[in-house]
C-alpha positions as CSV (number, residue, x, y, z in Angstrom):
1,M,-29.2,-18.6,38.8
2,T,-25.7,-17.6,39.8
3,V,-24.3,-19.1,36.6
4,S,-26.7,-17.1,34.5
5,W,-25.7,-13.9,36.2
6,R,-22.1,-14.6,35.7
7,G,-22.7,-15.3,32.0
8,A,-24.7,-12.1,31.7
9,L,-21.9,-10.1,33.4
10,A,-19.2,-11.7,31.2
11,Q,-21.2,-10.8,28.1
12,I,-21.7,-7.2,29.2
13,G,-18.0,-7.0,29.9
14,R,-17.1,-8.3,26.4
15,Y,-19.5,-5.9,24.8
16,T,-18.1,-3.0,26.8
17,F,-14.6,-3.9,25.9
18,V,-15.4,-4.1,22.2
19,S,-17.3,-0.8,22.4
20,V,-14.3,0.9,24.0
21,V,-11.9,-0.5,21.4
22,L,-14.2,0.6,18.5
23,G,-14.5,4.0,20.0
24,F,-10.8,4.3,20.4
25,F,-10.3,3.7,16.7
26,A,-13.5,5.5,15.5
27,L,-12.8,8.9,17.1
28,P,-9.7,9.7,15.0
29,L,-11.7,8.8,11.9
30,L,-14.6,10.9,13.0
31,W,-12.2,13.8,13.5
32,L,-10.8,13.3,10.0
33,A,-14.3,13.3,8.5
34,T,-15.5,16.5,10.3
35,A,-12.4,18.7,10.8
36,P,-11.9,19.7,7.1
37,F,-15.4,21.2,7.2
38,D,-14.9,23.1,10.4
39,R,-14.1,26.8,10.2
40,T,-11.8,26.6,13.3
41,P,-10.9,22.9,13.8
42,T,-9.2,21.8,17.0
43,I,-7.7,18.5,18.2
44,T,-11.0,17.6,19.8
45,T,-14.0,16.1,18.0
46,S,-17.1,18.4,17.9
47,L,-19.9,19.5,15.6
48,P,-18.2,21.5,12.8
49,E,-19.0,25.1,11.9
50,F,-19.6,24.2,8.3
51,T,-17.4,25.8,5.7
52,L,-15.5,25.0,2.4
53,D,-12.9,27.6,2.9
54,N,-10.3,25.0,4.0
55,F,-10.6,23.3,0.6
56,R,-10.2,26.6,-1.2
57,A,-7.2,27.5,0.8
58,L,-5.7,24.1,0.1
59,L,-6.2,24.6,-3.7
60,D,-4.3,27.8,-3.4
61,N,-1.3,25.8,-2.3
62,P,0.9,25.4,-5.4
63,Y,2.1,22.0,-4.5
64,A,-0.8,20.3,-2.6
65,V,-2.9,19.0,-5.5
66,R,0.2,18.3,-7.7
67,S,1.6,16.2,-4.8
68,L,-1.5,13.9,-4.9
69,W,-0.8,13.3,-8.7
70,N,2.9,12.6,-7.9
71,S,1.8,10.0,-5.3
72,I,-0.4,8.4,-7.9
73,V,2.5,8.2,-10.3
74,L,4.9,6.7,-7.8
75,A,2.3,4.3,-6.4
76,G,1.0,3.2,-9.8
77,G,4.5,2.8,-11.3
78,T,5.8,0.8,-8.3
79,A,2.7,-1.4,-8.2
80,A,3.0,-2.1,-12.0
81,L,6.6,-3.1,-11.7
82,V,6.1,-5.2,-8.5
83,V,3.1,-7.1,-9.9
84,T,4.7,-7.8,-13.2
85,F,8.1,-9.0,-12.0
86,A,6.7,-10.7,-9.0
87,A,4.3,-12.7,-11.1
88,L,7.0,-13.8,-13.5
89,A,9.4,-14.7,-10.7
90,A,6.7,-16.5,-8.7
91,Y,5.7,-18.5,-11.7
92,A,9.3,-19.5,-12.5
93,L,10.0,-20.5,-8.8
94,S,6.7,-22.5,-8.7
95,R,7.3,-24.5,-11.9
96,V,11.0,-24.9,-12.1
97,R,12.6,-27.3,-9.6
98,I,16.1,-26.0,-8.6
99,P,18.2,-26.9,-5.6
100,G,17.8,-24.5,-2.8
101,R,14.7,-22.8,-4.2
102,D,12.8,-22.6,-1.0
103,A,15.9,-21.5,1.0
104,L,16.5,-18.7,-1.5
105,L,12.9,-17.5,-1.3
106,Y,12.8,-17.5,2.5
107,G,16.3,-15.9,2.6
108,L,15.2,-13.0,0.4
109,L,12.0,-12.6,2.5
110,L,14.0,-12.7,5.7
111,L,16.6,-10.2,4.5
112,S,14.0,-7.8,3.2
113,S,12.3,-7.9,6.6
114,I,15.4,-7.4,8.7
115,V,17.3,-5.0,6.5
116,T,14.8,-2.1,6.4
117,G,14.8,0.8,4.0
118,T,16.2,3.1,6.8
119,A,19.3,0.9,7.2
120,T,20.0,0.8,3.5
121,M,19.4,4.4,2.6
122,V,23.1,5.4,2.5
123,P,24.1,2.8,-0.1
124,L,20.8,3.3,-2.0
125,F,21.5,7.0,-2.1
126,E,25.0,6.4,-3.3
127,L,23.7,4.1,-6.0
128,A,21.0,6.6,-7.1
129,F,23.7,9.3,-7.2
130,R,26.0,7.3,-9.5
131,L,23.1,6.4,-11.8
132,N,21.9,10.0,-12.0
133,L,18.6,9.1,-10.4
134,I,18.6,11.9,-7.8
135,D,15.6,14.1,-8.1
136,S,14.0,11.5,-10.4
137,Q,10.7,9.8,-9.8
138,L,12.0,6.8,-11.8
139,G,14.7,6.4,-9.2
140,V,12.2,6.4,-6.4
141,I,10.0,3.9,-8.2
142,L,12.9,1.5,-8.8
143,I,14.1,1.6,-5.2
144,L,10.7,1.1,-3.7
145,S,10.0,-1.7,-6.1
146,G,13.2,-3.5,-5.1
147,G,12.1,-3.3,-1.5
148,L,8.7,-4.7,-2.1
149,L,9.6,-7.5,-4.6
150,P,10.7,-10.3,-2.1
151,A,7.5,-10.3,-0.1
152,A,5.4,-9.9,-3.3
153,I,7.1,-13.0,-4.9
154,F,6.6,-14.9,-1.6
155,I,2.8,-14.1,-1.7
156,L,2.3,-14.8,-5.4
157,K,4.2,-18.1,-5.3
158,D,1.5,-19.6,-3.1
159,F,-1.1,-18.6,-5.7
160,M,1.0,-20.2,-8.5
161,D,1.5,-23.4,-6.5
162,S,-2.2,-23.8,-6.1
163,T,-2.9,-23.5,-9.8
164,P,-3.4,-26.9,-11.5
165,T,-0.6,-27.6,-14.1
166,S,-3.1,-29.7,-16.2
167,Y,-4.4,-26.4,-17.6
168,E,-0.9,-25.5,-18.8
169,E,-0.3,-29.0,-20.2
170,S,-3.5,-28.8,-22.2
171,A,-2.4,-25.4,-23.6
172,R,1.0,-26.8,-24.6
173,V,-0.8,-29.5,-26.6
174,F,-2.4,-26.9,-28.7
175,G,0.9,-25.1,-29.3
176,A,0.7,-22.2,-26.8
177,S,4.0,-20.5,-25.9
178,P,5.2,-20.0,-22.3
179,L,4.2,-16.3,-22.4
180,Q,0.8,-17.2,-23.8
181,I,0.3,-19.8,-21.0
182,V,1.2,-17.2,-18.4
183,R,-1.0,-14.5,-19.9
184,H,-4.1,-16.5,-20.8
185,I,-4.1,-19.4,-18.3
186,V,-2.1,-18.6,-15.2
187,L,-2.8,-14.9,-14.7
188,P,-6.7,-15.1,-14.9
189,V,-6.6,-17.8,-12.2
190,V,-4.3,-15.9,-9.8
191,R,-6.0,-12.5,-10.4
192,P,-7.1,-12.2,-6.7
193,G,-3.5,-12.5,-5.7
194,L,-2.4,-9.9,-8.2
195,A,-5.0,-7.5,-6.9
196,T,-3.9,-8.2,-3.3
197,V,-0.2,-7.5,-4.1
198,A,-1.2,-4.4,-6.2
199,V,-3.1,-2.8,-3.3
200,W,-0.5,-3.8,-0.8
201,A,2.2,-2.2,-3.0
202,V,0.2,1.0,-3.5
203,A,-0.5,1.3,0.2
204,G,3.2,0.8,1.0
205,V,4.3,3.5,-1.4
206,W,1.5,5.9,-0.7
207,G,2.6,6.3,2.9
208,N,6.3,6.2,2.3
209,F,8.0,9.4,3.4
210,L,11.8,8.7,3.8
211,V,12.7,7.5,0.3
212,P,11.1,10.4,-1.7
213,F,12.1,12.9,0.9
214,L,15.8,12.0,0.5
215,L,15.9,11.4,-3.3
216,L,13.6,14.1,-4.6
217,R,14.9,17.7,-4.5
218,S,12.2,19.5,-6.5
219,P,9.0,20.3,-4.6
220,D,6.9,19.9,-7.7
221,K,8.0,16.2,-7.9
222,A,7.4,15.5,-4.2
223,P,4.5,13.1,-3.2
224,A,1.7,13.9,-0.8
225,A,3.5,12.2,2.1
226,V,6.4,14.8,1.8
227,I,4.2,17.8,1.1
228,M,2.1,17.1,4.2
229,Y,5.2,17.7,6.3
230,T,5.2,21.3,5.0
231,L,1.8,22.0,6.4
232,Y,3.4,23.0,9.7
233,T,4.5,26.4,10.9
234,E,8.1,27.2,11.4
235,G,7.6,26.6,15.1
236,G,6.4,23.1,14.4
237,Q,2.7,23.7,15.1
238,A,0.3,22.0,12.8
239,N,-2.1,24.1,10.6
240,L,-5.1,22.0,11.5
241,A,-7.4,23.5,8.9
242,L,-5.0,22.6,6.0
243,L,-3.6,19.5,7.5
244,S,-7.0,17.9,8.2
245,T,-8.3,18.8,4.7
246,F,-5.2,17.5,3.0
247,S,-5.3,14.3,5.1
248,L,-8.9,13.6,4.0
249,L,-8.0,14.0,0.3
250,Y,-4.8,12.0,0.9
251,S,-6.6,9.0,2.4
252,L,-9.5,8.8,-0.1
253,P,-7.7,7.2,-3.1
254,V,-6.3,4.3,-1.1
255,V,-9.7,3.7,0.6
256,L,-11.5,3.8,-2.7
257,L,-9.0,1.4,-4.2
258,F,-9.3,-1.0,-1.3
259,V,-13.2,-0.9,-1.5
260,F,-13.1,-1.5,-5.3
261,V,-10.6,-4.4,-5.3
262,S,-12.2,-6.0,-2.2
263,S,-15.7,-5.9,-3.8
264,R,-14.4,-7.2,-7.2
265,Y,-11.8,-9.8,-6.2
266,G,-11.6,-10.0,-2.4
267,F,-8.4,-10.1,-0.4
268,R,-6.5,-13.2,0.5
269,F,-2.9,-14.1,0.9
270,H,-3.3,-17.7,-0.3
271,G,-4.7,-18.7,-3.6
272,G,-5.4,-20.9,-6.5
273,I,-8.5,-23.0,-7.1
274,K,-9.6,-26.4,-5.9
275,R,-8.1,-29.3,-7.9
């Protein structure tokens, strides 16, 4: 009897702990979902006084909607470069046996993790200045792509290693070129890995503030992460009506992309098929 009571209390304690943790993370999301529709939003969660005036006021901002498009351009361009070059590099590292291959890969991953973007901004800014890439979205895309490539190569190499080489050997017998083998044999097999890296790259660029803030001078080229910083008064107080509305619109594209890719391909950081 005592054991059953202890088991019941332990189970109640676990459920209580899980409920508290879920509530801790759910309340900010609940505020984000309700505050944009509240006439006078506050930092507390409450039933909103329904209105769409916050969205109308946000549309009157000359840079708000354009910044979302800029974020799509930066995130899409970076993801395209990262997926393309990471797939080619991962395939080469997986199939070609060269001395020190694994050490090189782990070294690049380690250096990209230790030497963060903040620590390298001075030389990167100097490089962008010498290449006339200041106030250029292309410069931001190139710098962000370079920072994401080592980890993307590391992830995709595992997918390439798990792909049977017998498929490629059969394609070579029928005269397929290396690029045809990569395009028609390898890429369809590692498609879940490509989707995972693409969403990971988009999420990393979507929330990046420092690089576009330092390299882009024109407000009409700034992404949403930078424009969000302007939704504060000169005294540093947040305009909750505009900030909550913009935050909701800002988060929707990434959430929808995650749901679409997860339902279509699924997310995993190891890949291939069974041999």
